[in-house]
PDBQT receptor file of N, H, CA, C and O in Angstrom, charges set to zero:
ATOM      1  N   MET A   1      37.182 141.182 -75.444  1.00  0.00    +0.000 N 
ATOM      2  CA  MET A   1      37.440 140.037 -74.365  1.00  0.00    +0.000 C 
ATOM      3  C   MET A   1      37.992 140.420 -73.028  1.00  0.00    +0.000 C 
ATOM      4  O   MET A   1      37.715 139.783 -72.012  1.00  0.00    +0.000 OA
ATOM      5  N   LYS A   2      38.592 141.221 -73.035  1.00  0.00    +0.000 N 
ATOM      6  H   LYS A   2      38.817 141.739 -73.860  1.00  0.00    +0.000 HD
ATOM      7  CA  LYS A   2      39.065 142.046 -71.448  1.00  0.00    +0.000 C 
ATOM      8  C   LYS A   2      39.003 140.536 -70.618  1.00  0.00    +0.000 C 
ATOM      9  O   LYS A   2      39.754 139.576 -70.440  1.00  0.00    +0.000 OA
ATOM     10  N   SER A   3      37.787 140.906 -70.276  1.00  0.00    +0.000 N 
ATOM     11  H   SER A   3      37.177 141.686 -70.421  1.00  0.00    +0.000 HD
ATOM     12  CA  SER A   3      37.080 139.739 -68.896  1.00  0.00    +0.000 C 
ATOM     13  C   SER A   3      38.108 138.508 -69.325  1.00  0.00    +0.000 C 
ATOM     14  O   SER A   3      38.501 137.971 -68.289  1.00  0.00    +0.000 OA
ATOM     15  N   GLN A   4      38.508 138.066 -70.155  1.00  0.00    +0.000 N 
ATOM     16  H   GLN A   4      38.189 138.503 -70.997  1.00  0.00    +0.000 HD
ATOM     17  CA  GLN A   4      38.715 136.966 -70.648  1.00  0.00    +0.000 C 
ATOM     18  C   GLN A   4      40.423 136.760 -70.318  1.00  0.00    +0.000 C 
ATOM     19  O   GLN A   4      40.934 135.684 -70.009  1.00  0.00    +0.000 OA
ATOM     20  N   LYS A   5      41.069 137.928 -70.451  1.00  0.00    +0.000 N 
ATOM     21  H   LYS A   5      40.653 138.802 -70.702  1.00  0.00    +0.000 HD
ATOM     22  CA  LYS A   5      42.344 138.102 -69.771  1.00  0.00    +0.000 C 
ATOM     23  C   LYS A   5      43.235 137.672 -69.219  1.00  0.00    +0.000 C 
ATOM     24  O   LYS A   5      42.911 138.024 -68.085  1.00  0.00    +0.000 OA
ATOM     25  N   GLN A   6      44.700 136.860 -69.020  1.00  0.00    +0.000 N 
ATOM     26  H   GLN A   6      44.963 136.574 -69.942  1.00  0.00    +0.000 HD
ATOM     27  CA  GLN A   6      44.788 136.233 -68.532  1.00  0.00    +0.000 C 
ATOM     28  C   GLN A   6      45.558 136.776 -67.738  1.00  0.00    +0.000 C 
ATOM     29  O   GLN A   6      45.400 137.993 -67.831  1.00  0.00    +0.000 OA
ATOM     30  N   ASP A   7      46.455 136.474 -66.861  1.00  0.00    +0.000 N 
ATOM     31  H   ASP A   7      46.583 135.485 -66.786  1.00  0.00    +0.000 HD
ATOM     32  CA  ASP A   7      47.033 137.308 -65.982  1.00  0.00    +0.000 C 
ATOM     33  C   ASP A   7      48.814 136.672 -66.151  1.00  0.00    +0.000 C 
ATOM     34  O   ASP A   7      49.295 136.454 -65.039  1.00  0.00    +0.000 OA
ATOM     35  N   PHE A   8      49.356 136.503 -66.804  1.00  0.00    +0.000 N 
ATOM     36  H   PHE A   8      48.966 136.681 -67.707  1.00  0.00    +0.000 HD
ATOM     37  CA  PHE A   8      50.538 135.749 -66.993  1.00  0.00    +0.000 C 
ATOM     38  C   PHE A   8      52.111 136.316 -66.170  1.00  0.00    +0.000 C 
ATOM     39  O   PHE A   8      53.116 135.605 -66.181  1.00  0.00    +0.000 OA
ATOM     40  N   ALA A   9      52.066 137.847 -65.422  1.00  0.00    +0.000 N 
ATOM     41  H   ALA A   9      51.249 138.424 -65.413  1.00  0.00    +0.000 HD
ATOM     42  CA  ALA A   9      52.801 138.269 -64.864  1.00  0.00    +0.000 C 
ATOM     43  C   ALA A   9      53.093 137.505 -63.294  1.00  0.00    +0.000 C 
ATOM     44  O   ALA A   9      54.110 137.454 -62.603  1.00  0.00    +0.000 OA
ATOM     45  N   ARG A  10      51.727 136.959 -63.102  1.00  0.00    +0.000 N 
ATOM     46  H   ARG A  10      50.901 136.999 -63.664  1.00  0.00    +0.000 HD
ATOM     47  CA  ARG A  10      51.831 135.749 -61.468  1.00  0.00    +0.000 C 
ATOM     48  C   ARG A  10      52.547 135.224 -61.770  1.00  0.00    +0.000 C 
ATOM     49  O   ARG A  10      52.817 134.883 -62.922  1.00  0.00    +0.000 OA
ATOM     50  N   ASN A  11      53.249 134.928 -60.483  1.00  0.00    +0.000 N 
ATOM     51  H   ASN A  11      53.029 135.205 -59.547  1.00  0.00    +0.000 HD
ATOM     52  CA  ASN A  11      54.308 133.496 -59.624  1.00  0.00    +0.000 C 
ATOM     53  C   ASN A  11      53.245 132.268 -59.390  1.00  0.00    +0.000 C 
ATOM     54  O   ASN A  11      52.059 132.262 -59.061  1.00  0.00    +0.000 OA
ATOM     55  N   VAL A  12      53.964 131.477 -59.628  1.00  0.00    +0.000 N 
ATOM     56  H   VAL A  12      54.928 131.482 -59.894  1.00  0.00    +0.000 HD
ATOM     57  CA  VAL A  12      53.528 129.900 -59.425  1.00  0.00    +0.000 C 
ATOM     58  C   VAL A  12      53.856 129.275 -58.097  1.00  0.00    +0.000 C 
ATOM     59  O   VAL A  12      53.660 128.086 -58.349  1.00  0.00    +0.000 OA
ATOM     60  N   LEU A  13      54.269 129.342 -56.722  1.00  0.00    +0.000 N 
ATOM     61  H   LEU A  13      54.428 130.308 -56.517  1.00  0.00    +0.000 HD
ATOM     62  CA  LEU A  13      54.316 128.679 -55.682  1.00  0.00    +0.000 C 
ATOM     63  C   LEU A  13      54.810 127.215 -56.308  1.00  0.00    +0.000 C 
ATOM     64  O   LEU A  13      53.799 126.735 -56.820  1.00  0.00    +0.000 OA
ATOM     65  N   ILE A  14      55.974 126.262 -56.495  1.00  0.00    +0.000 N 
ATOM     66  H   ILE A  14      56.795 126.652 -56.079  1.00  0.00    +0.000 HD
ATOM     67  CA  ILE A  14      56.262 124.821 -57.029  1.00  0.00    +0.000 C 
ATOM     68  C   ILE A  14      56.787 124.418 -55.534  1.00  0.00    +0.000 C 
ATOM     69  O   ILE A  14      57.938 124.393 -55.098  1.00  0.00    +0.000 OA
ATOM     70  N   SER A  15      55.665 124.142 -54.960  1.00  0.00    +0.000 N 
ATOM     71  H   SER A  15      54.730 124.162 -55.313  1.00  0.00    +0.000 HD
ATOM     72  CA  SER A  15      56.017 122.781 -53.232  1.00  0.00    +0.000 C 
ATOM     73  C   SER A  15      57.129 122.033 -54.192  1.00  0.00    +0.000 C 
ATOM     74  O   SER A  15      57.192 122.011 -55.421  1.00  0.00    +0.000 OA
ATOM     75  N   ARG A  16      58.354 121.166 -52.773  1.00  0.00    +0.000 N 
ATOM     76  H   ARG A  16      58.303 121.184 -51.774  1.00  0.00    +0.000 HD
ATOM     77  CA  ARG A  16      59.729 120.846 -53.563  1.00  0.00    +0.000 C 
ATOM     78  C   ARG A  16      58.736 119.436 -53.567  1.00  0.00    +0.000 C 
ATOM     79  O   ARG A  16      59.593 118.589 -53.822  1.00  0.00    +0.000 OA
ATOM     80  N   ARG A  17      58.019 119.019 -53.495  1.00  0.00    +0.000 N 
ATOM     81  H   ARG A  17      57.323 119.707 -53.288  1.00  0.00    +0.000 HD
ATOM     82  CA  ARG A  17      57.991 117.406 -54.576  1.00  0.00    +0.000 C 
ATOM     83  C   ARG A  17      56.974 117.296 -55.448  1.00  0.00    +0.000 C 
ATOM     84  O   ARG A  17      56.019 116.524 -55.532  1.00  0.00    +0.000 OA
ATOM     85  N   HIS A  18      57.360 118.221 -56.088  1.00  0.00    +0.000 N 
ATOM     86  H   HIS A  18      58.136 118.848 -56.019  1.00  0.00    +0.000 HD
ATOM     87  CA  HIS A  18      57.159 118.418 -57.623  1.00  0.00    +0.000 C 
ATOM     88  C   HIS A  18      59.196 118.927 -58.255  1.00  0.00    +0.000 C 
ATOM     89  O   HIS A  18      59.414 119.138 -59.448  1.00  0.00    +0.000 OA
ATOM     90  N   TRP A  19      60.075 118.995 -57.433  1.00  0.00    +0.000 N 
ATOM     91  H   TRP A  19      59.898 118.824 -56.464  1.00  0.00    +0.000 HD
ATOM     92  CA  TRP A  19      61.270 118.850 -58.405  1.00  0.00    +0.000 C 
ATOM     93  C   TRP A  19      61.697 117.659 -58.477  1.00  0.00    +0.000 C 
ATOM     94  O   TRP A  19      60.897 116.747 -58.269  1.00  0.00    +0.000 OA
ATOM     95  N   ASP A  20      62.759 117.435 -58.718  1.00  0.00    +0.000 N 
ATOM     96  H   ASP A  20      63.408 118.176 -58.887  1.00  0.00    +0.000 HD
ATOM     97  CA  ASP A  20      63.581 115.780 -59.665  1.00  0.00    +0.000 C 
ATOM     98  C   ASP A  20      64.474 115.642 -58.624  1.00  0.00    +0.000 C 
ATOM     99  O   ASP A  20      64.993 116.406 -57.810  1.00  0.00    +0.000 OA
ATOM    100  N   ILE A  21      64.501 114.789 -58.800  1.00  0.00    +0.000 N 
ATOM    101  H   ILE A  21      64.079 114.169 -59.461  1.00  0.00    +0.000 HD
ATOM    102  CA  ILE A  21      65.420 113.874 -56.922  1.00  0.00    +0.000 C 
ATOM    103  C   ILE A  21      67.118 114.281 -58.203  1.00  0.00    +0.000 C 
ATOM    104  O   ILE A  21      67.457 114.030 -59.360  1.00  0.00    +0.000 OA
ATOM    105  N   PRO A  22      67.474 114.754 -57.417  1.00  0.00    +0.000 N 
ATOM    106  CA  PRO A  22      68.940 115.188 -58.156  1.00  0.00    +0.000 C 
ATOM    107  C   PRO A  22      69.801 113.059 -58.310  1.00  0.00    +0.000 C 
ATOM    108  O   PRO A  22      69.248 112.151 -57.689  1.00  0.00    +0.000 OA
ATOM    109  N   LEU A  23      70.790 112.847 -59.000  1.00  0.00    +0.000 N 
ATOM    110  H   LEU A  23      71.239 113.585 -59.505  1.00  0.00    +0.000 HD
ATOM    111  CA  LEU A  23      70.914 111.443 -59.811  1.00  0.00    +0.000 C 
ATOM    112  C   LEU A  23      72.453 111.568 -59.518  1.00  0.00    +0.000 C 
ATOM    113  O   LEU A  23      72.874 112.718 -59.639  1.00  0.00    +0.000 OA
ATOM    114  N   ARG A  24      73.236 110.765 -59.212  1.00  0.00    +0.000 N 
ATOM    115  H   ARG A  24      72.894 109.830 -59.114  1.00  0.00    +0.000 HD
ATOM    116  CA  ARG A  24      74.609 110.842 -59.232  1.00  0.00    +0.000 C 
ATOM    117  C   ARG A  24      74.864 109.435 -59.896  1.00  0.00    +0.000 C 
ATOM    118  O   ARG A  24      74.723 108.291 -59.465  1.00  0.00    +0.000 OA
ATOM    119  N   VAL A  25      75.379 110.046 -61.355  1.00  0.00    +0.000 N 
ATOM    120  H   VAL A  25      75.494 110.976 -61.706  1.00  0.00    +0.000 HD
ATOM    121  CA  VAL A  25      75.824 108.878 -62.202  1.00  0.00    +0.000 C 
ATOM    122  C   VAL A  25      77.524 108.547 -63.119  1.00  0.00    +0.000 C 
ATOM    123  O   VAL A  25      78.040 109.346 -63.901  1.00  0.00    +0.000 OA
ATOM    124  N   GLY A  26      77.865 107.742 -62.888  1.00  0.00    +0.000 N 
ATOM    125  H   GLY A  26      77.446 107.093 -62.252  1.00  0.00    +0.000 HD
ATOM    126  CA  GLY A  26      79.161 107.688 -62.970  1.00  0.00    +0.000 C 
ATOM    127  C   GLY A  26      79.662 108.080 -64.660  1.00  0.00    +0.000 C 
ATOM    128  O   GLY A  26      78.737 107.863 -65.443  1.00  0.00    +0.000 OA
ATOM    129  N   LEU A  27      80.859 108.574 -65.291  1.00  0.00    +0.000 N 
ATOM    130  H   LEU A  27      81.610 108.750 -64.655  1.00  0.00    +0.000 HD
ATOM    131  CA  LEU A  27      81.152 109.009 -66.034  1.00  0.00    +0.000 C 
ATOM    132  C   LEU A  27      80.884 108.254 -67.218  1.00  0.00    +0.000 C 
ATOM    133  O   LEU A  27      80.135 108.597 -68.133  1.00  0.00    +0.000 OA
ATOM    134  N   ARG A  28      81.538 107.223 -67.136  1.00  0.00    +0.000 N 
ATOM    135  H   ARG A  28      82.146 106.944 -66.393  1.00  0.00    +0.000 HD
ATOM    136  CA  ARG A  28      81.571 105.954 -68.218  1.00  0.00    +0.000 C 
ATOM    137  C   ARG A  28      80.483 105.861 -68.792  1.00  0.00    +0.000 C 
ATOM    138  O   ARG A  28      80.144 105.970 -69.971  1.00  0.00    +0.000 OA
ATOM    139  N   PRO A  29      79.735 105.560 -67.473  1.00  0.00    +0.000 N 
ATOM    140  CA  PRO A  29      77.943 105.020 -68.045  1.00  0.00    +0.000 C 
ATOM    141  C   PRO A  29      77.296 105.418 -69.132  1.00  0.00    +0.000 C 
ATOM    142  O   PRO A  29      76.879 104.957 -70.195  1.00  0.00    +0.000 OA
ATOM    143  N   TYR A  30      77.389 107.483 -67.913  1.00  0.00    +0.000 N 
ATOM    144  H   TYR A  30      77.728 107.858 -67.050  1.00  0.00    +0.000 HD
ATOM    145  CA  TYR A  30      76.957 108.766 -69.219  1.00  0.00    +0.000 C 
ATOM    146  C   TYR A  30      77.420 109.084 -70.156  1.00  0.00    +0.000 C 
ATOM    147  O   TYR A  30      76.778 109.622 -71.059  1.00  0.00    +0.000 OA
ATOM    148  N   PHE A  31      78.569 108.860 -70.201  1.00  0.00    +0.000 N 
ATOM    149  H   PHE A  31      79.090 108.423 -69.468  1.00  0.00    +0.000 HD
ATOM    150  CA  PHE A  31      79.315 108.734 -71.778  1.00  0.00    +0.000 C 
ATOM    151  C   PHE A  31      78.902 108.086 -72.803  1.00  0.00    +0.000 C 
ATOM    152  O   PHE A  31      78.689 108.686 -73.857  1.00  0.00    +0.000 OA
ATOM    153  N   ARG A  32      78.713 106.740 -72.684  1.00  0.00    +0.000 N 
ATOM    154  H   ARG A  32      78.886 106.253 -71.828  1.00  0.00    +0.000 HD
ATOM    155  CA  ARG A  32      78.076 105.415 -73.314  1.00  0.00    +0.000 C 
ATOM    156  C   ARG A  32      76.643 105.239 -73.831  1.00  0.00    +0.000 C 
ATOM    157  O   ARG A  32      76.218 104.588 -74.785  1.00  0.00    +0.000 OA
ATOM    158  N   PHE A  33      75.858 106.211 -72.689  1.00  0.00    +0.000 N 
ATOM    159  H   PHE A  33      76.203 106.740 -71.914  1.00  0.00    +0.000 HD
ATOM    160  CA  PHE A  33      74.476 106.978 -72.843  1.00  0.00    +0.000 C 
ATOM    161  C   PHE A  33      74.777 107.909 -74.061  1.00  0.00    +0.000 C 
ATOM    162  O   PHE A  33      74.243 107.912 -75.170  1.00  0.00    +0.000 OA
ATOM    163  N   THR A  34      75.262 108.293 -73.818  1.00  0.00    +0.000 N 
ATOM    164  H   THR A  34      75.696 108.290 -72.917  1.00  0.00    +0.000 HD
ATOM    165  CA  THR A  34      75.075 109.861 -74.418  1.00  0.00    +0.000 C 
ATOM    166  C   THR A  34      75.386 109.691 -75.904  1.00  0.00    +0.000 C 
ATOM    167  O   THR A  34      75.033 110.286 -76.922  1.00  0.00    +0.000 OA
ATOM    168  N   CYS A  35      76.221 108.599 -75.628  1.00  0.00    +0.000 N 
ATOM    169  H   CYS A  35      76.508 108.115 -74.802  1.00  0.00    +0.000 HD
ATOM    170  CA  CYS A  35      77.219 108.121 -77.636  1.00  0.00    +0.000 C 
ATOM    171  C   CYS A  35      76.194 107.320 -77.940  1.00  0.00    +0.000 C 
ATOM    172  O   CYS A  35      75.966 107.169 -79.140  1.00  0.00    +0.000 OA
ATOM    173  N   TRP A  36      75.327 106.613 -76.949  1.00  0.00    +0.000 N 
ATOM    174  H   TRP A  36      75.512 106.736 -75.974  1.00  0.00    +0.000 HD
ATOM    175  CA  TRP A  36      73.869 105.844 -77.637  1.00  0.00    +0.000 C 
ATOM    176  C   TRP A  36      73.272 106.721 -78.227  1.00  0.00    +0.000 C 
ATOM    177  O   TRP A  36      72.725 106.433 -79.291  1.00  0.00    +0.000 OA
ATOM    178  N   LEU A  37      73.213 107.855 -77.784  1.00  0.00    +0.000 N 
ATOM    179  H   LEU A  37      73.658 108.088 -76.919  1.00  0.00    +0.000 HD
ATOM    180  CA  LEU A  37      71.861 108.883 -78.087  1.00  0.00    +0.000 C 
ATOM    181  C   LEU A  37      72.432 109.754 -79.419  1.00  0.00    +0.000 C 
ATOM    182  O   LEU A  37      71.619 110.499 -79.967  1.00  0.00    +0.000 OA
ATOM    183  N   ASP A  38      73.504 109.698 -79.836  1.00  0.00    +0.000 N 
ATOM    184  H   ASP A  38      74.165 109.094 -79.390  1.00  0.00    +0.000 HD
ATOM    185  CA  ASP A  38      73.759 110.354 -80.436  1.00  0.00    +0.000 C 
ATOM    186  C   ASP A  38      73.932 109.670 -81.880  1.00  0.00    +0.000 C 
ATOM    187  O   ASP A  38      74.230 110.095 -82.996  1.00  0.00    +0.000 OA
ATOM    188  N   GLU A  39      73.596 108.379 -81.327  1.00  0.00    +0.000 N 
ATOM    189  H   GLU A  39      73.354 108.034 -80.421  1.00  0.00    +0.000 HD
ATOM    190  CA  GLU A  39      74.218 107.242 -82.603  1.00  0.00    +0.000 C 
ATOM    191  C   GLU A  39      72.470 107.112 -83.071  1.00  0.00    +0.000 C 
ATOM    192  O   GLU A  39      72.192 107.021 -84.267  1.00  0.00    +0.000 OA
ATOM    193  N   GLU A  40      71.524 107.114 -82.159  1.00  0.00    +0.000 N 
ATOM    194  H   GLU A  40      71.749 107.188 -81.188  1.00  0.00    +0.000 HD
ATOM    195  CA  GLU A  40      70.112 106.704 -82.652  1.00  0.00    +0.000 C 
ATOM    196  C   GLU A  40      69.479 108.313 -82.937  1.00  0.00    +0.000 C 
ATOM    197  O   GLU A  40      68.453 108.821 -83.391  1.00  0.00    +0.000 OA
ATOM    198  N   LEU A  41      70.059 108.502 -82.682  1.00  0.00    +0.000 N 
ATOM    199  H   LEU A  41      70.892 108.090 -82.314  1.00  0.00    +0.000 HD
ATOM    200  CA  LEU A  41      69.884 110.407 -83.631  1.00  0.00    +0.000 C 
ATOM    201  C   LEU A  41      70.650 110.360 -84.845  1.00  0.00    +0.000 C 
ATOM    202  O   LEU A  41      70.015 111.032 -85.658  1.00  0.00    +0.000 OA
ATOM    203  N   ARG A  42      71.618 109.940 -85.343  1.00  0.00    +0.000 N 
ATOM    204  H   ARG A  42      72.133 109.394 -84.682  1.00  0.00    +0.000 HD
ATOM    205  CA  ARG A  42      71.850 110.212 -86.763  1.00  0.00    +0.000 C 
ATOM    206  C   ARG A  42      71.241 109.406 -87.344  1.00  0.00    +0.000 C 
ATOM    207  O   ARG A  42      70.847 109.782 -88.448  1.00  0.00    +0.000 OA
ATOM    208  N   GLY A  43      70.790 107.655 -86.835  1.00  0.00    +0.000 N 
ATOM    209  H   GLY A  43      71.110 107.350 -85.938  1.00  0.00    +0.000 HD
ATOM    210  CA  GLY A  43      69.601 106.704 -87.452  1.00  0.00    +0.000 C 
ATOM    211  C   GLY A  43      68.316 107.312 -87.461  1.00  0.00    +0.000 C 
ATOM    212  O   GLY A  43      67.507 106.854 -88.268  1.00  0.00    +0.000 OA
ATOM    213  N   LEU A  44      67.945 108.298 -86.690  1.00  0.00    +0.000 N 
ATOM    214  H   LEU A  44      68.602 108.670 -86.034  1.00  0.00    +0.000 HD
ATOM    215  CA  LEU A  44      66.636 108.689 -87.126  1.00  0.00    +0.000 C 
ATOM    216  C   LEU A  44      67.030 109.758 -88.118  1.00  0.00    +0.000 C 
ATOM    217  O   LEU A  44      66.597 109.412 -89.217  1.00  0.00    +0.000 OA
ATOM    218  N   VAL A  45      67.347 110.329 -88.156  1.00  0.00    +0.000 N 
ATOM    219  H   VAL A  45      67.699 110.610 -87.263  1.00  0.00    +0.000 HD
ATOM    220  CA  VAL A  45      67.638 111.560 -88.753  1.00  0.00    +0.000 C 
ATOM    221  C   VAL A  45      68.284 110.744 -90.032  1.00  0.00    +0.000 C 
ATOM    222  O   VAL A  45      67.546 111.285 -90.856  1.00  0.00    +0.000 OA
ATOM    223  N   ALA A  46      68.849 110.125 -90.597  1.00  0.00    +0.000 N 
ATOM    224  H   ALA A  46      69.448 109.685 -89.928  1.00  0.00    +0.000 HD
ATOM    225  CA  ALA A  46      69.398 109.557 -92.473  1.00  0.00    +0.000 C 
ATOM    226  C   ALA A  46      68.226 109.002 -92.678  1.00  0.00    +0.000 C 
ATOM    227  O   ALA A  46      67.832 108.977 -93.843  1.00  0.00    +0.000 OA
ATOM    228  N   ARG A  47      67.359 108.411 -91.601  1.00  0.00    +0.000 N 
ATOM    229  H   ARG A  47      67.680 108.431 -90.654  1.00  0.00    +0.000 HD
ATOM    230  CA  ARG A  47      66.034 107.467 -91.822  1.00  0.00    +0.000 C 
ATOM    231  C   ARG A  47      64.720 108.398 -92.526  1.00  0.00    +0.000 C 
ATOM    232  O   ARG A  47      64.142 108.117 -93.576  1.00  0.00    +0.000 OA
ATOM    233  N   TRP A  48      64.430 109.611 -91.600  1.00  0.00    +0.000 N 
ATOM    234  H   TRP A  48      64.899 109.840 -90.747  1.00  0.00    +0.000 HD
ATOM    235  CA  TRP A  48      63.772 110.651 -92.121  1.00  0.00    +0.000 C 
ATOM    236  C   TRP A  48      64.281 112.060 -92.894  1.00  0.00    +0.000 C 
ATOM    237  O   TRP A  48      63.560 113.029 -93.131  1.00  0.00    +0.000 OA
ATOM    238  N   ALA A  49      65.121 111.978 -93.090  1.00  0.00    +0.000 N 
ATOM    239  H   ALA A  49      65.707 111.191 -92.897  1.00  0.00    +0.000 HD
ATOM    240  CA  ALA A  49      65.443 113.505 -93.620  1.00  0.00    +0.000 C 
ATOM    241  C   ALA A  49      65.023 113.434 -94.831  1.00  0.00    +0.000 C 
ATOM    242  O   ALA A  49      64.507 114.485 -95.213  1.00  0.00    +0.000 OA
ATOM    243  N   HIS A  50      65.048 112.429 -95.738  1.00  0.00    +0.000 N 
ATOM    244  H   HIS A  50      65.467 111.575 -95.428  1.00  0.00    +0.000 HD
ATOM    245  CA  HIS A  50      64.261 112.530 -97.269  1.00  0.00    +0.000 C 
ATOM    246  C   HIS A  50      62.744 113.358 -96.963  1.00  0.00    +0.000 C 
ATOM    247  O   HIS A  50      62.211 113.846 -97.960  1.00  0.00    +0.000 OA
ATOM    248  N   THR A  51      61.981 113.544 -95.518  1.00  0.00    +0.000 N 
ATOM    249  H   THR A  51      62.414 113.147 -94.708  1.00  0.00    +0.000 HD
ATOM    250  CA  THR A  51      60.866 113.932 -95.788  1.00  0.00    +0.000 C 
ATOM    251  C   THR A  51      60.720 115.281 -95.473  1.00  0.00    +0.000 C 
ATOM    252  O   THR A  51      59.557 115.673 -95.556  1.00  0.00    +0.000 OA
ATOM    253  N   ALA A  52      61.655 116.220 -95.093  1.00  0.00    +0.000 N 
ATOM    254  H   ALA A  52      62.601 115.902 -95.026  1.00  0.00    +0.000 HD
ATOM    255  CA  ALA A  52      62.497 117.446 -94.503  1.00  0.00    +0.000 C 
ATOM    256  C   ALA A  52      61.874 118.461 -95.998  1.00  0.00    +0.000 C 
ATOM    257  O   ALA A  52      61.891 118.011 -97.143  1.00  0.00    +0.000 OA
ATOM    258  N   ALA A  53      61.381 119.809 -95.643  1.00  0.00    +0.000 N 
ATOM    259  H   ALA A  53      61.367 120.175 -94.712  1.00  0.00    +0.000 HD
ATOM    260  CA  ALA A  53      61.928 120.652 -96.548  1.00  0.00    +0.000 C 
ATOM    261  C   ALA A  53      62.915 120.850 -97.420  1.00  0.00    +0.000 C 
ATOM    262  O   ALA A  53      63.804 120.296 -96.773  1.00  0.00    +0.000 OA
ATOM    263  N   PRO A  54      63.613 121.333 -98.707  1.00  0.00    +0.000 N 
ATOM    264  CA  PRO A  54      64.436 121.426 -99.087  1.00  0.00    +0.000 C 
ATOM    265  C   PRO A  54      65.171 122.352 -98.748  1.00  0.00    +0.000 C 
ATOM    266  O   PRO A  54      66.351 122.163 -99.043  1.00  0.00    +0.000 OA
ATOM    267  N   ASN A  55      64.864 123.633 -98.054  1.00  0.00    +0.000 N 
ATOM    268  H   ASN A  55      63.906 123.787 -97.814  1.00  0.00    +0.000 HD
ATOM    269  CA  ASN A  55      65.840 124.108 -96.919  1.00  0.00    +0.000 C 
ATOM    270  C   ASN A  55      66.033 123.749 -95.652  1.00  0.00    +0.000 C 
ATOM    271  O   ASN A  55      66.691 124.381 -94.826  1.00  0.00    +0.000 OA
ATOM    272  N   ALA A  56      65.503 122.800 -95.495  1.00  0.00    +0.000 N 
ATOM    273  H   ALA A  56      64.969 122.287 -96.167  1.00  0.00    +0.000 HD
ATOM    274  CA  ALA A  56      66.135 122.106 -94.147  1.00  0.00    +0.000 C 
ATOM    275  C   ALA A  56      67.832 122.047 -94.010  1.00  0.00    +0.000 C 
ATOM    276  O   ALA A  56      68.344 122.466 -92.972  1.00  0.00    +0.000 OA
ATOM    277  N   THR A  57      68.652 121.521 -95.079  1.00  0.00    +0.000 N 
ATOM    278  H   THR A  57      68.235 121.181 -95.922  1.00  0.00    +0.000 HD
ATOM    279  CA  THR A  57      69.592 120.880 -95.271  1.00  0.00    +0.000 C 
ATOM    280  C   THR A  57      70.338 122.213 -95.394  1.00  0.00    +0.000 C 
ATOM    281  O   THR A  57      71.559 122.054 -95.399  1.00  0.00    +0.000 OA
ATOM    282  N   ARG A  58      69.883 123.636 -95.507  1.00  0.00    +0.000 N 
ATOM    283  H   ARG A  58      68.892 123.765 -95.503  1.00  0.00    +0.000 HD
ATOM    284  CA  ARG A  58      71.040 124.604 -95.752  1.00  0.00    +0.000 C 
ATOM    285  C   ARG A  58      71.092 124.595 -94.160  1.00  0.00    +0.000 C 
ATOM    286  O   ARG A  58      70.345 124.200 -93.265  1.00  0.00    +0.000 OA
ATOM    287  N   LEU A  59      72.435 125.271 -94.245  1.00  0.00    +0.000 N 
ATOM    288  H   LEU A  59      73.041 125.592 -94.973  1.00  0.00    +0.000 HD
ATOM    289  CA  LEU A  59      73.201 125.520 -92.480  1.00  0.00    +0.000 C 
ATOM    290  C   LEU A  59      73.445 126.805 -92.665  1.00  0.00    +0.000 C 
ATOM    291  O   LEU A  59      74.199 127.439 -93.403  1.00  0.00    +0.000 OA
ATOM    292  N   LYS A  60      72.230 127.220 -91.404  1.00  0.00    +0.000 N 
ATOM    293  H   LYS A  60      71.617 126.706 -90.804  1.00  0.00    +0.000 HD
ATOM    294  CA  LYS A  60      72.265 128.459 -90.999  1.00  0.00    +0.000 C 
ATOM    295  C   LYS A  60      73.074 128.762 -89.840  1.00  0.00    +0.000 C 
ATOM    296  O   LYS A  60      73.187 128.016 -88.867  1.00  0.00    +0.000 OA
ATOM    297  N   ARG A  61      73.926 130.479 -90.057  1.00  0.00    +0.000 N 
ATOM    298  H   ARG A  61      73.834 131.085 -90.847  1.00  0.00    +0.000 HD
ATOM    299  CA  ARG A  61      74.335 130.894 -88.870  1.00  0.00    +0.000 C 
ATOM    300  C   ARG A  61      73.503 132.233 -88.026  1.00  0.00    +0.000 C 
ATOM    301  O   ARG A  61      73.302 133.403 -88.351  1.00  0.00    +0.000 OA
ATOM    302  N   ARG A  62      73.308 131.791 -87.356  1.00  0.00    +0.000 N 
ATOM    303  H   ARG A  62      73.471 130.840 -87.092  1.00  0.00    +0.000 HD
ATOM    304  CA  ARG A  62      72.821 132.472 -86.354  1.00  0.00    +0.000 C 
ATOM    305  C   ARG A  62      73.744 134.069 -85.411  1.00  0.00    +0.000 C 
ATOM    306  O   ARG A  62      74.391 133.966 -84.369  1.00  0.00    +0.000 OA
ATOM    307  N   ARG A  63      73.606 134.809 -85.858  1.00  0.00    +0.000 N 
ATOM    308  H   ARG A  63      73.081 134.892 -86.705  1.00  0.00    +0.000 HD
ATOM    309  CA  ARG A  63      73.879 135.956 -84.542  1.00  0.00    +0.000 C 
ATOM    310  C   ARG A  63      73.371 136.211 -83.656  1.00  0.00    +0.000 C 
ATOM    311  O   ARG A  63      72.156 136.261 -83.851  1.00  0.00    +0.000 OA
ATOM    312  N   MET A  64      73.842 136.566 -82.032  1.00  0.00    +0.000 N 
ATOM    313  H   MET A  64      74.829 136.525 -81.873  1.00  0.00    +0.000 HD
ATOM    314  CA  MET A  64      73.552 136.133 -80.922  1.00  0.00    +0.000 C 
ATOM    315  C   MET A  64      73.586 137.820 -80.792  1.00  0.00    +0.000 C 
ATOM    316  O   MET A  64      73.341 138.361 -79.714  1.00  0.00    +0.000 OA
TER     317      MET A  64
């Protein structure tokens, strides 16, 4: 099916209207938000960890 092969080497021009608008956020509110998010994530992990595969709890170090 060579006729249906995609050309992934092409570049796509993304216009400026698709960029995210930069935001300025105070350091303390950002820090509080990230701490809250970490606590929520810990709660989800604690709640759903029993459904993970047995090897998921094993710590792995990957060499770069």
